[in-house]
N, C-alpha and C positions, 0 to 999 in steps of 0.2 A: 837541680842541686838539692840535696837534703841537708837540713840543719839540725844540730843538737843544741839544747839549751841547758844552762846551769844557773840556778837561782841560789845566791849566797846571802846569808844573813850575817851582818856584822854587829858586834857589841863591843864597846870599849876598844876599838881599833883591832879587833880580832875577828876572824871568820869562825863563827860558831857552828853554823849549819850550812851544808851544800846539798841542795835538793832534799832537804829534810833529814840528812844524816849528820850526826854530831861529828865535828872535826877534831876534837881534842883527844889527846892520848890518855887523859885521866877521865874516867866515866863521869857523866853529868850527875849521876846518882851517888857519887863517891862520898858525899857528906861534907866535902870541902869545896864549896862553889868557887872560891878564888883560885884554888889549885886547878880545878877543872877549866876555868876560863883561861888561866895562864898557859895551859897546855895546848890551846888552840893556836893555829898559825896567825902571825900578824897579817893584816890586810895586804900590805905591800909585798911581803914574801909570798903569800898565797897567789896574788895576781901575777907576780913574776914567774912563778912555776906554771900557772895556768896558761900564761902567754906562750911559754916555751912548748906547751902541749897543744897549741893551736887555738886556744880560747881567746876571744876578743870581748872586751867590756862594751856593751851596747846601751846600757841604761843603768841608772841608779835612782832609788826612791828612798826618801827619809820616812821613817815610821816612828810614831810615838805610842808607847804601850802605857795605858792608864789603868789604874786600879783605885777604886773608891774616889773617883773624880780628881785624882792627882796624878801627875806624870811620874811614873816609876822607872821608866827606862827609855832611852833613845836608841834607835836601831836604824840600820840602813840595809836595804836589799840591793844587791848587785846582780844584774842580769848579764850573763855571758853567752856567747854564741860561737859555734864553729861549724864548718861544713864537713861533711863526710864524703 
């Protein structure tokens, strides 16, 4: 059996990246970071769609992004798998 993997990054209950690809409909470099974030799918909607496409959530890891010794952002990585 052969497996495919999908690594998703969440920020503020949105899937922002999947395998390194921006998921929003507004470009990240648009100059309006809130609009760009809001254009990303919500985590629950993304997972529902992925599940219909055969993806299964197999792991989740919390990440903390720090800058200048202070926490600037909390993120979670979701690991999905499906067989081909």
